[in-house]
ZAVOKE-113615 format. One line per 10 residues: number of its first residue (from 1); for each residue x, y negated, z negated of N, C-alpha, C, O, CB. Coordinates in nm, 3 decimals. Atoms other than C-alpha are relative to their C-alpha. Glycine has a CB too. Example, Ala and Ser with C-alpha at 12.3 -4.5 7.8 and 13.67 -1.06 7.14 Angstrom:
<recs>
1 = 0.089:0.119:0.000:1.230:0.450:-0.780:0.090:-0.120:0.000:0.194:-0.118:-0.066:-0.099:-0.003:-0.125; -0.082:0.119:0.006:1.367:0.106:-0.714:-0.077:-0.109:-0.073:-0.026:-0.220:-0.090:0.041:-0.046:0.142
</recs>
This chain:
<recs>
1 = -0.138:0.023:0.046:0.015:2.907:-0.357:0.019:0.054:-0.138:-0.053:0.013:-0.230:0.035:-0.148:0.004; -0.019:-0.057:0.130:0.152:3.111:-0.646:0.064:-0.099:-0.094:0.110:-0.206:-0.053:0.082:0.125:0.009; -0.047:0.095:0.100:0.266:2.956:-0.973:0.146:-0.043:0.021:0.179:-0.160:0.006:-0.017:0.060:-0.139; -0.142:0.034:-0.022:0.640:2.972:-0.895:0.015:-0.099:0.111:0.089:-0.196:0.096:0.082:0.125:0.031; -0.006:0.091:-0.112:0.596:2.800:-0.563:-0.059:-0.139:-0.033:-0.009:-0.241:0.014:-0.074:0.061:0.119; 0.061:0.130:0.045:0.369:2.530:-0.724:0.101:-0.075:-0.084:0.120:-0.195:-0.069:-0.132:0.023:-0.082; -0.098:0.069:0.086:0.634:2.464:-0.988:0.118:-0.052:0.081:0.166:-0.162:0.055:0.050:0.094:-0.110; -0.109:0.047:-0.083:0.907:2.443:-0.727:-0.039:-0.126:0.081:0.038:-0.222:0.092:0.044:0.110:0.095; 0.055:0.107:-0.075:0.692:2.214:-0.517:-0.007:-0.128:-0.084:0.029:-0.237:-0.040:-0.135:0.037:0.052; 0.008:0.119:0.091:0.627:1.986:-0.819:0.138:-0.053:-0.035:0.158:-0.174:-0.039:-0.076:0.036:-0.130
11 = -0.137:0.041:0.036:0.993:1.977:-0.914:0.062:-0.086:0.118:0.123:-0.191:0.097:0.090:0.131:-0.031; -0.048:0.072:-0.124:1.083:1.869:-0.552:-0.062:-0.137:0.003:0.008:-0.237:0.020:-0.038:0.078:0.133; 0.067:0.129:-0.011:0.822:1.597:-0.554:0.036:-0.095:-0.118:0.042:-0.216:-0.099:-0.152:0.022:0.005; -0.042:0.084:0.111:0.922:1.473:-0.902:0.134:-0.064:0.030:0.153:-0.184:0.009:0.007:0.082:-0.128; -0.135:0.053:-0.033:1.285:1.437:-0.790:-0.014:-0.106:0.113:0.052:-0.210:0.109:0.098:0.118:0.045; 0.014:0.095:-0.116:1.177:1.261:-0.467:-0.062:-0.133:-0.053:-0.017:-0.242:-0.018:-0.094:0.065:0.118; 0.065:0.119:0.055:0.949:1.023:-0.658:0.101:-0.090:-0.074:0.102:-0.211:-0.057:-0.115:0.040:-0.095; -0.093:0.078:0.084:1.225:0.916:-0.896:0.116:-0.054:0.088:0.167:-0.162:0.060:0.056:0.088:-0.118; -0.108:0.048:-0.086:1.488:0.885:-0.622:-0.047:-0.111:0.094:0.033:-0.195:0.137:0.058:0.115:0.081; 0.047:0.097:-0.099:1.263:0.678:-0.396:-0.072:-0.123:-0.058:-0.116:-0.212:0.014:-0.092:0.069:0.096
21 = 0.071:0.113:0.065:1.109:0.441:-0.655:-0.146:0.015:0.003:-0.217:-0.085:-0.007:0.035:-0.128:0.063; 0.147:-0.023:0.018:0.765:0.602:-0.657:-0.071:0.048:0.126:-0.193:0.041:0.132:-0.067:-0.127:-0.049; 0.064:-0.052:-0.123:0.704:0.750:-0.307:0.029:0.149:0.011:0.135:0.198:-0.030:0.050:-0.075:0.130; -0.013:-0.143:-0.028:0.646:1.112:-0.209:-0.052:0.022:0.140:-0.169:-0.006:0.168:-0.076:0.090:-0.104; 0.039:-0.011:-0.140:0.641:1.194:0.160:-0.121:0.089:0.022:-0.201:0.062:0.111:0.113:0.050:0.080; 0.110:-0.096:-0.018:0.395:1.486:0.120:-0.133:-0.067:-0.028:-0.236:-0.018:0.019:0.018:0.123:-0.092; 0.123:0.064:0.029:0.137:1.240:-0.014:-0.034:-0.115:0.098:-0.139:-0.179:0.088:0.005:-0.051:-0.140; 0.026:0.108:-0.093:0.167:0.994:0.271:0.008:-0.135:-0.072:0.096:-0.160:-0.155:-0.137:0.018:0.067; 0.003:0.134:0.061:0.075:0.638:0.173:-0.089:-0.004:-0.124:-0.114:-0.111:-0.179:-0.050:-0.104:0.103; 0.092:0.000:0.114:-0.155:0.752:-0.110:0.076:-0.045:-0.132:0.195:-0.016:-0.148:-0.063:0.145:-0.018
31 = -0.060:0.043:0.125:-0.087:0.596:-0.454:0.022:0.124:-0.088:-0.069:0.203:-0.113:-0.090:-0.108:-0.072; -0.035:-0.120:0.081:0.096:0.853:-0.670:0.068:-0.039:-0.127:0.146:-0.135:-0.128:0.090:0.097:0.078; -0.075:0.021:0.124:0.213:0.863:-1.029:0.048:0.134:-0.053:0.003:0.239:-0.008:-0.086:-0.074:-0.107; -0.043:-0.116:0.078:0.396:1.107:-1.256:-0.063:-0.008:-0.134:-0.055:-0.112:-0.200:0.152:0.008:-0.012; 0.061:-0.006:0.129:0.207:1.213:-1.563:0.069:0.106:-0.082:0.077:0.222:-0.042:-0.149:0.027:0.012; -0.069:-0.098:0.086:0.397:1.377:-1.850:-0.091:0.022:-0.124:-0.119:-0.072:-0.199:0.147:-0.053:-0.043; 0.086:-0.039:0.112:0.176:1.560:-2.106:0.081:0.090:-0.094:0.192:0.133:-0.062:-0.129:0.073:0.050; -0.054:-0.099:0.093:0.254:1.777:-2.407:-0.078:0.131:0.012:-0.200:0.130:-0.002:-0.004:-0.053:-0.147; 0.066:-0.131:-0.024:0.176:2.149:-2.345:-0.094:0.033:-0.119:-0.055:0.024:-0.235:0.109:0.115:0.018; 0.095:-0.028:0.104:-0.140:2.249:-2.535:0.044:0.118:-0.089:0.018:0.120:-0.210:-0.133:0.028:0.062
41 = -0.047:-0.114:0.079:0.017:2.580:-2.639:0.153:-0.001:-0.027:0.197:0.039:-0.135:-0.036:0.128:0.073; -0.144:-0.002:0.011:0.391:2.535:-2.581:0.051:-0.116:-0.084:0.152:-0.102:-0.154:0.062:-0.004:0.138; -0.049:0.119:0.065:0.426:2.186:-2.724:0.116:-0.067:0.076:0.177:-0.162:0.028:0.044:0.034:-0.140; -0.105:0.056:-0.080:0.675:2.116:-2.446:-0.046:-0.101:0.098:-0.162:-0.095:0.140:0.070:0.104:0.070; 0.040:0.094:-0.099:0.671:1.825:-2.208:-0.019:0.059:0.134:0.061:0.141:0.179:0.096:-0.107:0.008; 0.033:-0.043:-0.134:0.511:1.887:-1.873:-0.032:-0.115:0.090:-0.116:-0.198:0.057:-0.116:0.095:-0.002; 0.015:0.114:-0.095:0.532:1.651:-1.574:-0.064:0.049:0.124:-0.025:0.152:0.177:0.134:-0.066:0.034; 0.070:-0.030:-0.123:0.295:1.653:-1.277:-0.012:-0.125:0.081:-0.042:-0.231:0.027:-0.137:0.060:-0.027; 0.031:0.110:-0.092:0.277:1.430:-0.972:-0.145:0.012:0.039:-0.197:0.123:0.055:0.091:0.003:0.126; 0.141:-0.002:-0.041:-0.079:1.326:-0.877:-0.039:-0.135:0.047:0.021:-0.237:0.012:-0.093:0.046:-0.113
51 = 0.056:0.127:-0.048:-0.279:1.065:-0.701:-0.077:-0.072:-0.113:-0.122:-0.012:-0.210:-0.095:0.026:0.122; 0.077:0.075:0.098:-0.444:0.785:-0.892:-0.078:-0.108:0.070:-0.050:-0.142:0.185:0.090:-0.061:-0.107; 0.070:0.123:-0.041:-0.691:0.499:-0.850:0.024:-0.102:-0.106:0.018:-0.071:-0.225:-0.153:0.023:0.022; -0.025:0.108:0.097:-0.616:0.167:-1.014:-0.125:-0.082:-0.012:-0.189:-0.116:0.087:0.120:-0.090:0.043; 0.111:0.083:0.032:-0.887:-0.030:-1.182:0.030:-0.141:0.038:0.125:-0.198:-0.017:-0.035:0.009:-0.144; -0.036:0.133:-0.047:-0.895:-0.366:-1.004:-0.018:-0.111:-0.103:0.039:-0.219:-0.089:-0.080:-0.032:0.119; 0.026:0.106:0.101:-1.018:-0.556:-1.308:0.100:0.015:-0.116:0.118:-0.080:-0.191:-0.150:0.008:-0.054; -0.091:-0.022:0.113:-0.765:-0.406:-1.555:0.127:0.057:0.048:0.130:0.175:0.085:-0.060:0.090:-0.103; -0.131:-0.053:-0.055:-0.404:-0.371:-1.449:0.061:0.111:-0.091:0.156:0.179:-0.052:0.106:-0.119:0.013; -0.058:-0.102:0.093:-0.339:-0.141:-1.747:-0.092:0.126:-0.010:-0.087:0.198:-0.109:0.019:-0.062:-0.145
61 = 0.091:-0.111:0.002:-0.602:0.121:-1.659:0.000:0.063:0.140:-0.027:-0.005:0.239:-0.144:-0.045:-0.044; 0.006:-0.078:-0.128:-0.577:0.393:-1.385:-0.075:0.131:-0.022:-0.089:0.177:-0.136:0.145:0.031:0.056; 0.080:-0.121:0.004:-0.780:0.703:-1.306:0.068:0.117:0.072:0.122:0.100:0.181:-0.135:-0.026:0.061; -0.051:-0.121:-0.064:-0.663:1.054:-1.230:-0.109:0.109:-0.004:-0.205:0.101:-0.082:0.131:0.050:-0.070; 0.112:-0.092:-0.025:-0.867:1.358:-1.123:0.048:0.143:-0.012:0.144:0.183:0.053:-0.062:-0.023:0.139; -0.038:-0.139:0.032:-0.850:1.719:-1.253:-0.063:0.090:0.102:-0.139:0.180:0.067:-0.045:0.043:-0.145; 0.066:-0.079:-0.112:-0.949:1.866:-0.916:0.053:0.137:0.013:-0.021:0.230:0.044:0.017:-0.070:0.133; -0.062:-0.130:-0.021:-0.697:2.151:-0.905:-0.035:0.057:0.139:-0.052:0.177:0.157:-0.044:0.097:-0.109; 0.027:-0.038:-0.139:-0.769:2.153:-0.528:-0.130:0.081:0.015:-0.144:0.164:0.106:0.118:0.081:0.055; 0.131:-0.069:-0.011:-1.126:2.276:-0.594:0.000:0.138:-0.070:-0.093:0.215:-0.045:-0.038:0.018:0.148
71 = -0.002:-0.128:0.068:-1.031:2.576:-0.813:-0.112:-0.004:-0.107:-0.159:-0.110:-0.148:0.142:0.028:-0.065; 0.113:-0.009:0.099:-1.295:2.701:-1.062:0.044:-0.020:-0.144:-0.037:-0.005:-0.235:-0.070:0.137:0.011; -0.048:0.027:0.136:-1.079:2.623:-1.366:0.078:-0.133:0.004:0.130:-0.174:0.108:0.092:0.119:-0.055; -0.073:0.130:0.005:-0.924:2.295:-1.483:0.150:0.026:0.008:0.198:0.132:-0.032:-0.035:-0.080:-0.133; -0.142:-0.011:-0.007:-0.558:2.236:-1.416:0.059:-0.004:-0.145:-0.005:-0.057:-0.237:0.059:-0.115:0.090; -0.056:-0.008:0.133:-0.321:2.295:-1.712:0.024:-0.140:-0.061:0.011:-0.157:-0.182:0.130:0.079:0.005; -0.026:0.135:0.054:-0.237:1.922:-1.743:-0.125:-0.059:-0.068:-0.114:-0.139:-0.161:0.047:-0.093:0.113; 0.119:0.051:0.062:-0.605:1.852:-1.824:-0.016:0.058:-0.139:-0.049:-0.013:-0.234:-0.122:0.031:0.086; 0.009:-0.062:0.135:-0.607:2.100:-2.110:0.108:-0.065:-0.091:0.081:-0.082:-0.210:0.020:0.160:0.008; -0.099:0.067:0.081:-0.284:1.932:-2.234:-0.050:-0.134:-0.047:-0.029:-0.170:-0.163:0.128:-0.016:0.077
81 = 0.054:0.132:0.036:-0.455:1.591:-2.230:-0.108:0.014:-0.106:-0.113:-0.065:-0.201:-0.056:-0.070:0.124; 0.109:-0.022:0.103:-0.757:1.723:-2.424:0.065:0.032:-0.134:0.018:-0.016:-0.237:-0.098:0.118:0.043; -0.069:-0.033:0.126:-0.517:1.869:-2.685:0.080:-0.116:-0.057:0.084:-0.138:-0.178:0.092:0.117:0.022; -0.092:0.109:0.042:-0.282:1.570:-2.694:-0.028:-0.125:0.086:0.047:-0.149:0.181:0.153:0.044:0.015; 0.038:0.108:-0.085:-0.452:1.257:-2.553:0.085:-0.125:-0.016:0.076:-0.214:0.069:-0.139:-0.032:-0.024; -0.076:0.119:0.032:-0.213:1.000:-2.700:0.151:0.015:0.030:0.203:0.126:0.026:-0.020:-0.033:-0.146; -0.143:-0.002:-0.024:0.148:0.910:-2.616:0.043:0.069:0.125:0.150:0.129:0.129:0.065:0.061:-0.111; -0.032:-0.062:-0.132:0.142:1.034:-2.257:0.113:-0.082:0.071:0.132:-0.201:0.045:-0.131:0.006:0.094; -0.097:0.078:-0.079:0.422:0.941:-2.020:-0.059:-0.021:0.140:-0.112:0.073:0.201:0.141:0.074:0.008; 0.051:0.038:-0.134:0.321:0.760:-1.696:0.111:-0.073:0.075:0.171:-0.167:0.023:-0.128:-0.091:-0.012
91 = -0.095:0.073:-0.088:0.554:0.658:-1.412:-0.070:-0.042:0.125:-0.125:0.041:0.198:0.122:0.086:0.035; 0.055:0.055:-0.120:0.431:0.432:-1.140:0.105:-0.089:0.066:0.154:-0.185:0.007:-0.129:-0.078:-0.029; -0.115:0.071:-0.061:0.684:0.306:-0.893:0.122:0.020:-0.079:0.161:0.134:-0.105:-0.027:-0.147:0.013; -0.116:-0.008:0.082:0.989:0.224:-1.094:-0.027:-0.025:-0.145:0.067:-0.033:-0.225:0.099:-0.092:0.047; 0.038:0.033:0.134:0.797:0.154:-1.410:-0.034:0.132:-0.080:-0.111:0.216:-0.034:-0.121:-0.098:0.002; 0.032:-0.112:0.094:0.790:0.409:-1.698:-0.075:-0.055:-0.117:-0.028:-0.149:-0.183:0.129:0.075:-0.050; 0.091:0.052:0.106:0.509:0.355:-1.950:-0.050:0.112:-0.085:-0.032:0.229:-0.050:-0.120:-0.077:0.062; 0.073:-0.095:0.075:0.322:0.530:-2.223:-0.152:-0.029:0.016:-0.192:-0.139:0.054:0.046:-0.004:-0.148; 0.141:0.014:-0.020:-0.052:0.585:-2.215:-0.082:0.086:-0.094:-0.034:0.188:-0.145:-0.033:0.031:0.139; 0.099:-0.083:0.068:-0.354:0.714:-2.398:-0.111:0.040:0.103:-0.147:-0.037:0.192:-0.061:-0.077:-0.125
101 = 0.099:-0.049:-0.099:-0.613:0.924:-2.214:-0.141:-0.007:-0.054:-0.165:0.005:-0.174:0.032:0.143:0.041; 0.146:0.004:0.030:-0.992:0.894:-2.204:-0.072:0.078:0.104:-0.073:0.035:0.219:-0.055:-0.145:-0.007; 0.080:-0.079:-0.094:-1.205:1.163:-2.039:-0.132:-0.072:0.022:-0.207:-0.093:-0.074:-0.023:0.147:-0.053; 0.120:0.075:-0.028:-1.486:0.976:-1.865:-0.127:0.085:-0.014:-0.130:0.199:0.033:0.007:-0.059:0.139; 0.127:-0.068:0.008:-1.843:1.075:-1.952:-0.084:-0.032:0.126:-0.058:-0.130:0.196:-0.074:-0.043:-0.130; 0.096:0.031:-0.105:-2.123:1.095:-1.695:-0.089:-0.112:-0.048:-0.113:-0.121:-0.168:-0.084:0.125:0.038; -0.014:-0.002:-0.146:-2.249:0.899:-1.511:0.126:-0.069:0.051:0.151:-0.070:0.172:-0.120:-0.065:0.063; -0.120:0.073:-0.044:-1.923:0.700:-1.505:0.097:0.096:0.071:0.157:0.058:0.172:0.072:-0.067:-0.122; -0.086:-0.093:-0.065:-1.725:1.013:-1.420:-0.038:0.021:0.148:0.048:0.017:0.236:-0.003:0.130:-0.074; 0.045:-0.023:-0.139:-1.935:1.079:-1.107:0.017:-0.123:0.086:0.048:-0.111:0.205:-0.147:0.042:0.002
111 = -0.014:0.121:-0.078:-1.923:0.714:-1.001:0.148:-0.020:0.045:0.175:-0.055:0.160:-0.050:-0.121:-0.084; -0.141:0.020:-0.037:-1.541:0.696:-1.013:0.041:0.111:0.099:0.116:0.084:0.193:0.092:0.001:-0.128; -0.042:-0.108:-0.091:-1.504:1.037:-0.843:-0.058:-0.026:0.142:0.010:0.001:0.241:-0.048:0.141:-0.054; 0.059:0.033:-0.129:-1.743:0.926:-0.564:0.086:-0.104:0.076:0.107:-0.093:0.197:-0.144:-0.053:-0.020; -0.093:0.096:-0.064:-1.516:0.626:-0.497:0.127:0.065:0.056:0.174:0.034:0.166:0.039:-0.107:-0.101; -0.122:-0.070:-0.048:-1.214:0.849:-0.472:-0.031:0.084:0.118:0.049:0.088:0.212:0.062:0.087:-0.110; 0.034:-0.092:-0.106:-1.392:1.096:-0.246:-0.028:-0.078:0.129:-0.004:-0.025:0.238:-0.122:0.085:-0.039; 0.022:0.077:-0.116:-1.491:0.818:-0.009:0.130:-0.052:0.059:0.139:-0.070:0.181:-0.092:-0.111:-0.032; -0.132:0.042:-0.050:-1.132:0.700:0.021:0.085:0.114:0.053:0.160:0.100:0.150:0.074:-0.069:-0.109; -0.082:-0.118:-0.033:-0.981:1.047:0.039:-0.095:0.119:0.018:-0.132:0.184:-0.080:0.109:0.029:-0.113
121 = 0.098:-0.111:-0.016:-1.215:1.307:0.198:0.039:0.136:-0.058:-0.047:0.221:-0.079:-0.026:0.019:0.143; -0.039:-0.122:0.061:-1.000:1.587:0.053:-0.065:0.022:-0.137:-0.088:0.135:-0.179:0.148:0.003:-0.013; 0.061:-0.014:0.132:-1.155:1.513:-0.285:-0.149:0.045:0.010:-0.201:0.116:-0.076:0.012:-0.134:-0.078; 0.133:-0.050:-0.027:-1.501:1.563:-0.142:0.001:0.150:0.029:-0.089:0.222:-0.014:-0.062:-0.075:0.115; -0.014:-0.145:-0.026:-1.384:1.904:-0.013:0.027:0.078:-0.127:-0.023:0.189:-0.143:0.113:0.024:0.100; -0.029:-0.068:0.124:-1.246:1.992:-0.355:-0.129:0.021:-0.078:-0.155:0.129:-0.131:0.102:-0.080:-0.082; 0.126:-0.009:0.077:-1.583:1.915:-0.517:-0.096:0.100:0.062:-0.173:0.164:-0.010:-0.068:-0.138:-0.008; 0.090:-0.094:-0.064:-1.766:2.125:-0.259:0.043:0.146:-0.022:-0.037:0.239:-0.006:-0.006:-0.031:0.149; -0.052:-0.139:0.017:-1.544:2.428:-0.334:-0.029:0.055:-0.135:-0.016:0.176:-0.154:0.150:0.006:0.024; 0.019:-0.052:0.139:-1.633:2.453:-0.705:-0.134:-0.046:-0.059:-0.191:-0.147:-0.019:0.116:-0.049:-0.093
131 = 0.120:0.038:0.066:-1.934:2.447:-0.925:0.024:-0.081:-0.129:-0.069:-0.132:-0.191:-0.078:0.121:-0.030; -0.029:0.080:0.126:-1.757:2.278:-1.216:0.000:-0.149:0.030:0.041:-0.188:0.140:0.139:0.040:-0.064; -0.016:0.142:-0.016:-1.785:1.903:-1.263:0.151:-0.031:-0.017:0.211:0.006:-0.117:-0.089:-0.079:-0.103; -0.145:0.029:0.005:-1.431:1.778:-1.189:0.023:-0.121:-0.094:-0.028:-0.230:-0.068:0.057:-0.029:0.146; -0.028:0.110:0.094:-1.306:1.569:-1.482:0.074:-0.119:0.064:0.160:-0.103:0.151:0.081:0.053:-0.116; -0.072:0.123:-0.033:-1.195:1.212:-1.431:0.059:-0.052:-0.128:-0.014:-0.061:-0.227:-0.092:-0.106:0.069; -0.066:0.046:0.118:-0.945:1.078:-1.681:0.054:-0.143:0.023:0.126:-0.170:0.119:0.112:0.098:-0.040; -0.053:0.136:-0.001:-0.874:0.711:-1.747:0.131:0.001:-0.086:0.131:0.049:-0.199:-0.107:-0.104:-0.056; -0.123:0.020:0.071:-0.515:0.639:-1.849:0.017:-0.148:-0.034:0.028:-0.232:0.056:0.117:0.052:0.083; -0.015:0.136:0.044:-0.481:0.323:-2.053:0.147:-0.020:-0.037:0.191:0.024:-0.144:-0.095:-0.031:-0.120
141 = -0.144:0.010:0.013:-0.114:0.230:-2.017:0.042:-0.112:-0.093:-0.028:-0.212:-0.108:0.064:-0.020:0.135; -0.067:0.102:0.082:0.110:0.036:-2.254:0.135:-0.025:0.063:0.220:0.063:0.073:0.014:0.044:-0.151; -0.129:0.033:-0.062:0.390:-0.149:-2.087:0.103:-0.036:-0.110:0.068:-0.084:-0.218:-0.016:-0.120:0.102; -0.104:0.023:0.100:0.719:-0.185:-2.266:0.022:-0.148:-0.027:0.052:-0.186:-0.140:0.130:0.063:0.044; -0.015:0.143:0.015:0.740:-0.560:-2.206:-0.116:-0.073:0.056:-0.163:-0.041:0.165:0.125:-0.048:0.064; 0.112:0.079:-0.046:0.466:-0.810:-2.175:0.050:-0.110:0.096:0.164:-0.154:0.091:-0.074:-0.062:-0.121; -0.041:0.111:-0.091:0.466:-1.072:-1.902:0.026:-0.124:-0.077:-0.048:-0.157:-0.170:-0.104:-0.027:0.106; -0.035:0.122:0.072:0.637:-1.392:-2.009:-0.110:-0.103:0.008:-0.184:-0.104:0.107:0.128:-0.058:0.054; 0.101:0.105:-0.007:0.411:-1.688:-2.091:0.039:-0.100:0.102:0.158:-0.117:0.130:-0.021:-0.068:-0.136; -0.031:0.100:-0.109:0.384:-1.958:-1.820:0.082:-0.114:-0.064:0.057:-0.152:-0.178:-0.137:-0.059:0.068
151 = -0.082:0.109:0.046:0.645:-2.233:-1.855:-0.078:-0.134:0.019:-0.146:-0.157:0.119:0.137:-0.002:0.077; 0.063:0.132:-0.007:0.519:-2.581:-1.930:0.085:-0.092:0.084:0.207:-0.096:0.070:-0.021:-0.060:-0.142; -0.066:0.095:-0.085:0.606:-2.841:-1.676:0.025:-0.127:-0.076:-0.065:-0.178:-0.143:-0.081:-0.027:0.124; -0.027:0.126:0.065:0.781:-3.147:-1.808:-0.061:-0.116:0.083:-0.069:-0.113:0.206:0.154:-0.019:-0.018; 0.047:0.120:-0.067:0.630:-3.485:-1.737:-0.141:0.010:0.060:-0.180:-0.074:0.141:0.095:-0.036:0.106; 0.138:-0.015:-0.054:0.273:-3.357:-1.663:-0.086:-0.118:-0.053:-0.082:-0.152:-0.171:-0.064:0.141:-0.042; 0.090:0.113:0.042:0.026:-3.645:-1.672:-0.107:0.048:-0.094:-0.168:0.153:-0.071:-0.066:-0.068:0.124; 0.105:-0.031:0.099:-0.210:-3.640:-1.970:-0.134:0.001:0.067:-0.164:-0.080:0.154:0.002:-0.100:-0.117; 0.135:-0.003:-0.044:-0.562:-3.541:-1.905:-0.020:0.076:0.135:-0.133:0.088:0.183:-0.049:-0.140:0.012; 0.007:-0.073:-0.122:-0.479:-3.343:-1.590:0.012:0.149:-0.027:0.108:0.193:-0.091:0.108:-0.046:0.094
161 = -0.007:-0.147:0.029:-0.554:-2.969:-1.598:0.116:0.064:0.077:0.152:0.020:0.186:-0.135:0.071:0.039; -0.102:-0.075:-0.066:-0.278:-2.723:-1.515:-0.045:0.046:0.140:-0.164:0.068:0.163:0.039:0.118:-0.085; 0.032:-0.038:-0.140:-0.262:-2.624:-1.145:-0.085:0.127:0.006:-0.183:0.132:0.080:0.131:0.021:0.081; 0.070:-0.129:-0.010:-0.379:-2.266:-1.207:-0.149:-0.018:-0.038:-0.237:0.041:0.026:0.069:0.106:-0.095; 0.139:0.013:0.038:-0.696:-2.380:-1.386:-0.075:-0.089:0.100:-0.195:-0.073:0.120:-0.011:-0.057:-0.140; 0.065:0.076:-0.107:-0.765:-2.639:-1.118:-0.046:0.080:0.113:-0.139:0.042:0.184:0.089:-0.100:0.049; 0.036:-0.094:-0.106:-0.782:-2.351:-0.878:-0.099:0.103:-0.047:-0.133:0.193:0.030:0.123:0.068:0.054; 0.098:-0.089:0.050:-1.028:-2.167:-1.094:0.048:0.134:-0.050:-0.032:0.227:-0.062:-0.096:0.020:0.100; -0.055:-0.123:0.055:-0.795:-1.898:-1.229:-0.026:0.012:-0.147:-0.048:-0.087:-0.216:0.147:0.008:0.026; 0.018:-0.020:0.143:-0.835:-1.745:-1.567:0.108:0.090:-0.048:0.169:0.165:0.029:-0.139:0.059:-0.033
171 = -0.098:-0.084:0.066:-0.604:-1.579:-1.814:-0.070:0.134:-0.032:-0.161:0.140:-0.115:0.058:-0.069:-0.129; 0.060:-0.131:0.020:-0.689:-1.208:-1.797:0.004:0.045:-0.143:-0.092:0.106:-0.191:0.068:0.100:0.085; -0.015:-0.052:0.136:-0.562:-1.139:-2.144:-0.087:-0.081:-0.098:-0.116:-0.029:-0.206:0.149:-0.005:-0.043; 0.086:0.080:0.087:-0.777:-1.422:-2.299:-0.144:0.051:0.003:-0.227:0.012:-0.079:0.004:-0.147:0.042; 0.135:-0.051:-0.010:-1.087:-1.231:-2.188:-0.030:0.117:-0.093:-0.145:0.161:-0.101:-0.027:0.041:0.140; 0.022:-0.108:0.090:-1.037:-0.954:-2.444:0.011:0.133:0.074:0.052:0.138:0.190:-0.135:-0.013:-0.067; -0.018:-0.132:-0.057:-1.047:-0.583:-2.383:-0.136:0.066:0.037:-0.144:0.188:0.047:0.078:0.087:-0.099; 0.127:-0.057:-0.045:-1.413:-0.539:-2.283:0.022:0.068:0.141:0.100:0.021:0.223:-0.113:-0.114:0.006; -0.018:-0.070:-0.125:-1.443:-0.292:-1.996:-0.126:0.001:0.079:-0.220:0.073:0.045:0.046:0.139:-0.024; 0.120:-0.002:-0.087:-1.695:-0.370:-1.721:0.001:0.122:0.087:0.095:0.202:0.080:-0.008:-0.125:0.088
181 = 0.000:-0.114:-0.088:-1.792:-0.118:-1.465:0.121:-0.003:0.087:0.157:-0.112:0.134:-0.125:0.004:0.084; -0.129:0.000:-0.065:-1.473:-0.007:-1.287:-0.010:-0.038:0.146:-0.104:-0.001:0.216:0.063:0.134:-0.013; -0.021:0.026:-0.144:-1.363:-0.144:-0.953:0.137:0.052:0.031:0.235:0.004:-0.027:-0.015:-0.154:0.039; -0.127:-0.065:-0.020:-1.087:0.067:-0.813:0.048:-0.033:0.139:-0.029:-0.068:0.228:-0.011:0.152:-0.020; -0.064:0.021:-0.128:-0.843:0.024:-0.531:0.084:0.117:0.038:0.123:0.198:-0.046:0.084:-0.124:-0.003; -0.088:-0.107:-0.045:-0.644:0.258:-0.320:0.007:0.009:0.150:-0.081:-0.040:0.221:-0.046:0.130:-0.054; -0.019:-0.011:-0.148:-0.513:0.341:0.026:-0.105:0.097:0.051:-0.152:0.184:-0.022:0.147:0.049:0.039; 0.096:-0.092:-0.060:-0.750:0.513:0.269:0.069:0.099:0.095:0.007:0.158:0.183:-0.108:-0.079:0.075; -0.077:-0.089:-0.085:-0.474:0.717:0.427:-0.034:0.149:-0.035:-0.015:0.188:-0.150:0.154:-0.030:-0.019; 0.030:-0.137:0.024:-0.586:1.085:0.461:0.127:0.084:0.002:0.238:0.033:0.019:-0.099:0.051:0.101
191 = -0.113:-0.094:-0.019:-0.367:1.393:0.464:0.072:0.043:-0.126:0.186:0.088:-0.122:0.099:-0.061:0.091; -0.061:-0.037:0.122:-0.306:1.457:0.098:0.005:0.153:-0.014:-0.095:0.218:0.016:-0.072:-0.063:-0.115; -0.003:-0.144:0.009:-0.186:1.814:0.029:-0.107:0.053:-0.093:-0.138:-0.010:-0.194:0.134:0.045:-0.046; 0.111:-0.057:0.080:-0.460:2.038:-0.112:0.048:0.037:-0.141:-0.034:0.048:-0.232:-0.059:0.127:0.070; -0.048:-0.044:0.131:-0.233:2.139:-0.403:0.060:-0.116:-0.075:0.137:-0.097:-0.169:0.104:0.114:0.014; -0.062:0.116:0.064:-0.145:1.783:-0.500:-0.038:-0.019:-0.145:0.035:-0.083:-0.221:-0.036:-0.122:0.075; 0.052:0.024:0.131:-0.351:1.796:-0.817:0.026:0.120:-0.093:-0.030:0.127:-0.202:-0.148:-0.029:0.009; -0.024:-0.124:0.083:-0.214:2.135:-0.948:0.075:-0.044:-0.129:0.107:0.039:-0.214:0.088:0.114:0.083
</recs>
């Protein structure tokens, strides 16, 4: 697919994503986001639709893959991230957020890519087509509004723990920002277009 057709395909998908609240028919049920970077040479905003994996332990961390459908060079958006890793635009569903990027080092890069390839065999095919290690980028998103604090119930008996704690729940934000080994989630639906990571 030549550059003009790729750009037209991306523009169609971007419009569909925003009109549907985060779905793109060409990607099936795969989780998709829009990533807006700053051009490494142009300095202009560039938006690309792509699949992602969400870290199950951290709701503010997702992974994207610079596969370029198995091409021997990195996609342009990856070069943009390397040049400008902060203040990226991320759209997931109807939520628009900002994010900072972190290129994963090995062996973590390979571990996360292996998880994606098991869920979506197309990514295994991309890896087989090229000799370059396909970069994996973690996007650490910043939401515009924080979740409201839980409301205190009136008349709670003293000495009785709140219901959530009686069930063994914990406050995720009270645990700090330490990052354990990633656990990712995602649909296992195949059929993602080969050019979805362009």
